[in-house]
N, C-alpha and C positions, 0 to 999 in steps of 0.2 A: 512317441509313446509318451503317453498322458499318465500321471501318477494321482491316483487320487489321494486325499488325505486319511491318513488311518484315523479312529474314530479314537477318541481320546480316553489314556489309560486310566488304569483307577486313581481317586483322589484329585484330579485335571478336569475343571470344568470345561464344558465345550464353549466355541468363541461362539459368542450371541452379545449381540448389539445392545447397546442401553435401551431402558424403555425408553418412549417416545412420552414429553411430556405432555399435557392437556391445552387445549387452548388458552384456557383461564390463567395457567401457569406463564405460559407466554406471554398473553398482553399484563401479566402481574409484574413478570422481570422486564418488559419494556418499560414499564411505569415505573420500575424502582429509583433512588436516585445513585445505585450505581452503574444502572444501566445507563443515566442522561450525563455522568461523569465519561464513562467510556466515550460517547458519543460529543460530548465536549472536547475532549481531549485527541480524539479522531481529526474533529473539523475545526479546532484551533490549530491546525496542521496543515493538514492538507488543503482547505480554502483559501491559503495566505499566498503559499506557496504554489498552489493552480495557477489562478491569479495571477502572482507575477510571472510564473514563467510564460503564459499566454503573451503578456504582455512584453516579456522580452521575444518572444518568437515572432508577433506583429513588428515591434520595431524593426527585429533584422530584415523581415517581407517588404515592408515599408523604404527603408534605406535602402534594401536590393533596386526596386522598381522607382523611387525619386530617388537615388541622391546616388546614382553611377559613379560620378565622378569623386564622391567622397571614396566609395565603396573598391575603387579600382585605383586607390591609392597605395602607389610600393610601397612597406615596409621595408623588407630586404629581401635580395635577391627577386627571385616570383612569386613571394611571398607578399596578397596584400589585404586590405583590412577584410575584404568579403570573406576570403579563406580561413583567415582567424576568428571572424566572428562566427561561421559555419558551422566551424569544430569548438566553437564555445558552445555550440549549441547541443554540439554531442555531448561533449565532458560537461552541461547544465544534468542534463539530462539523466547523467550515469550517476551524477554527485544526490540530483533531489533521491533519485531510485533508492539508492544507498542511504542516506538519511531517513528515509521514510520507515527503512526496514529494521532502520537502529532506533528509532522511535515506538515502533509498534512493538519491537521486542521489550525495552522498558516500559513503555506507559500502556499501550494497549493489551496485546497478549495476555500478560499477569490480572487484568481487571475480564477482560472476557473470560479465560478460563475459570476464573471464581464463578461466574455469574453460570455458566456453563452446568460447572459440578453442581454447583444450586440448583438447578434447574433438571439435573438428571437421578438429581441426591431423592428430588421430593417425586418424581415419576412413580 
């Protein structure tokens, strides 16, 4: 059984979305120094890590294809280099995701919120 939301009581404002800024306001925000700083903060983190991870992944693939003897080298028991490097791929993926979330929370989100608040306040 679906229940409908009750109308707001006296003194409560109904939930309504924020006013939509104009196209000119978006263009002005995009050209602002604050937006440029936000873009630089994102790019200076994301691009180098993306390049490093792709190179790390390609190294793994190339070693798997062309250095079978090396990748098959047993380290201990039935654990070989290929398994350790393969698990390293997963570990690296999770580490980068965690690191990015930390970076975004500290450096990107506050700047983005400030720009958003200014846009919605001006609308």
